[in-house]
KEVOLO-379430 format. One line per 2 residues: number of its first residue (from 1); their letters; for each residue x, y negated, z negated of N, C-alpha, C. Coordinates in steps of 0.1 Angstrom, whole numbers. Last residue first. Layout:
BEGIN
NUM = a = X/Y/Z/X/Y/Z/X/Y/Z | ...
//
This chain:
BEGIN
131 = ks = -35/729/526/-35/716/521/-24/709/526 | -37/749/542/-42/739/551/-38/726/536
129 = wc = -30/776/523/-22/769/531/-22/755/542 | -57/775/511/-45/777/504/-35/772/514
127 = sk = -74/777/533/-77/769/520/-65/766/511 | -62/803/548/-67/789/553/-69/777/540
125 = ss = -67/828/541/-61/820/533/-58/806/537 | -84/834/565/-89/839/552/-82/829/542
123 = nw = -69/830/589/-81/820/582/-87/824/568 | -53/844/602/-48/837/591/-59/831/580
121 = ws = -60/841/630/-61/853/624/-56/855/606 | -58/814/638/-70/821/633/-72/827/627
119 = ly = -34/813/655/-32/811/639/-46/815/632 | -30/818/682/-43/831/669/-37/827/656
117 = gq = -16/808/698/-31/801/696/-39/811/683 | 7/816/706/-5/817/716/-12/815/714
115 = kv = 22/805/682/23/800/697/15/804/707 | 9/824/666/7/815/665/9/805/675
113 = ar = 25/849/675/8/847/674/4/833/675 | 51/843/669/46/844/686/31/843/682
111 = cf = 49/836/643/53/828/653/52/830/666 | 47/866/636/37/855/633/38/845/641
109 = nn = 66/880/646/55/883/656/42/872/652 | 86/869/629/86/865/643/74/873/654
107 = ta = 79/881/607/80/864/607/81/860/627 | 83/906/609/66/900/608/71/887/612
105 = ii = 110/906/615/101/916/627/86/908/624 | 119/898/592/126/895/610/114/898/619
103 = yn = 110/914/574/106/902/574/109/895/585 | 94/946/576/106/941/583/99/925/583
101 = fa = 68/954/568/74/956/560/91/948/564 | 60/953/598/50/946/587/60/943/575
99 = me = 73/975/611/73/963/613/70/953/602 | 66/994/592/81/994/594/82/979/601
97 = dt = 38/998/599/47/996/590/55/991/588 | 35/982/633/36/996/623/38/992/614
95 = ie = 13/968/653/23/963/639/23/973/628 | -10/974/661/3/972/671/14/975/659
93 = ph = -31/971/647/-25/987/643/-13/985/656 | -45/948/635/-33/949/644/-24/961/641
91 = yk = -70/958/620/-71/947/632/-58/940/641 | -59/977/601/-70/977/608/-71/968/622
89 = dn = -34/967/590/-35/980/600/-48/980/605 | -27/931/588/-36/943/585/-35/952/595
87 = wq = 1/915/576/-6/920/588/-15/933/584 | 11/893/557/0/905/557/-5/910/569
85 = yl = 34/884/560/21/879/567/10/887/568 | 51/903/544/50/889/542/39/880/547
83 = gr = 34/931/540/44/924/545/40/911/539 | -3/939/552/11/949/545/24/936/550
81 = dv = -33/955/539/-22/946/544/-13/943/540 | -55/982/551/-45/975/541/-35/963/550
79 = sg = -87/995/548/-75/988/553/-65/986/544 | -110/999/536/-99/1007/537/-89/1004/540
77 = ds = -126/976/528/-131/982/537/-122/991/540 | -113/961/507/-125/967/504/-131/982/515
75 = nf = -79/968/510/-88/961/509/-103/970/508 | -44/964/497/-57/972/499/-73/965/498
73 = ni = -16/952/501/-33/945/495/-41/955/502 | 14/944/496/7/953/499/-7/950/493
71 = af = 50/932/500/38/931/492/23/940/502 | 77/928/508/68/938/509/55/940/502
69 = pd = 83/902/511/82/909/523/75/923/521 | 68/876/496/72/890/494/68/893/498
67 = lg = 56/851/494/71/855/500/75/863/497 | 31/856/487/42/849/476/52/850/481
65 = se = 15/862/510/23/870/502/34/866/489 | 1/842/516/-5/855/521/0/867/512
63 = cn = 15/817/510/-1/821/505/-6/835/506 | 37/819/521/36/819/505/19/823/500
61 = av = 31/824/548/41/832/542/34/835/525 | 20/795/552/12/808/553/17/819/544
59 = ki = 41/780/544/32/780/535/19/791/536 | 63/786/563/63/788/551/51/790/543
57 = al = 46/776/591/51/794/587/55/796/572 | 43/749/579/32/759/586/36/776/581
55 = nt = 73/745/580/64/742/570/52/752/568 | 75/744/611/88/757/598/76/755/588
53 = dv = 57/746/636/59/743/623/65/748/614 | 73/765/657/60/764/654/68/757/643
51 = gw = 91/772/685/89/758/679/72/758/675 | 108/794/680/97/801/684/87/782/690
49 = tk = 129/783/666/133/793/676/121/794/687 | 120/774/644/120/765/649/126/775/662
47 = as = 108/801/632/97/789/634/106/779/643 | 133/813/623/120/820/637/116/808/642
45 = tr = 144/795/607/151/800/620/146/806/630 | 126/798/589/130/786/593/139/786/607
43 = iw = 124/823/580/115/819/583/117/804/590 | 153/826/571/150/834/585/133/823/590
41 = ql = 152/813/549/160/809/561/156/815/572 | 131/825/530/130/811/536/137/810/548
39 = ve = 144/852/529/135/854/536/129/836/543 | 168/844/517/174/849/530/159/847/537
37 = sq = 154/834/492/163/824/499/165/829/516 | 145/858/482/135/847/487/145/837/496
35 = tp = 163/883/496/161/874/485/150/863/492 | 154/917/507/157/904/509/157/893/498
33 = kp = 159/946/497/149/941/499/156/922/497 | 178/972/514/173/964/504/164/952/502
31 = en = 149/984/528/158/983/518/168/977/523 | 131/994/547/136/982/553/144/974/538
29 = kk = 126/1020/544/129/1018/553/140/1007/554 | 110/1019/524/124/1026/519/130/1021/528
27 = ia = 86/1007/530/95/1001/525/102/1006/525 | 77/1030/543/81/1023/552/88/1014/548
25 = mq = 68/1049/524/82/1052/528/85/1039/539 | 51/1032/509/63/1032/502/76/1037/511
23 = lq = 31/1038/528/37/1024/526/50/1023/523 | 28/1066/523/33/1061/536/38/1047/536
21 = ys = 20/1064/497/29/1069/499/38/1067/510 | -11/1056/502/5/1043/496/17/1052/492
19 = ri = -18/1073/518/-18/1061/524/-5/1052/517 | -21/1090/497/-15/1094/508/-11/1081/518
17 = lk = -39/1074/481/-28/1078/476/-17/1082/485 | -59/1072/497/-52/1057/493/-37/1066/487
15 = kl = -69/1100/500/-65/1091/513/-58/1081/510 | -73/1105/478/-68/1110/482/-57/1109/496
13 = ie = -98/1086/473/-88/1084/464/-73/1091/470 | -116/1102/490/-113/1086/494/-101/1084/486
11 = iq = -121/1126/477/-109/1122/494/-107/1112/492 | -133/1118/456/-116/1124/456/-111/1120/465
9 = kk = -158/1112/467/-148/1099/455/-134/1106/458 | -169/1136/474/-160/1122/487/-154/1111/478
7 = ii = -168/1149/453/-158/1150/464/-155/1141/470 | -191/1134/447/-176/1135/434/-168/1135/443
5 = ei = -212/1137/462/-206/1124/459/-190/1123/452 | -215/1164/456/-208/1159/471/-204/1144/472
3 = it = -220/1167/435/-207/1173/434/-204/1167/452 | -239/1136/423/-237/1151/428/-224/1155/433
1 = m = -241/1118/393/-235/1115/405/-236/1132/407
//
């Protein structure tokens, strides 16, 4: 490995560390972590309000994050999936970290997207939630 390749690798590691820190700060703004019961109750309330299938909203959240509003997944392309519905920071820059980790806002945004016909945004986990 050349010195340039080593430096590039170190820069990528530093970028991930900085991003991890940013994500942890966004999580702190949304603490304390809600209970699973609180999360499920809000999903039911939001889905009903938006006219979205409640079971679908719960299944997608469960498949995407295990119902963890603070879930984080680093992708191979450098993007990050965040929160209950795993909002990707590359494809959904309009969803800030604080919004993604706030289960109320994240659920409302999921329901709005589904109501507008964008359920396909969650196709990567469809094999899990479409059962």
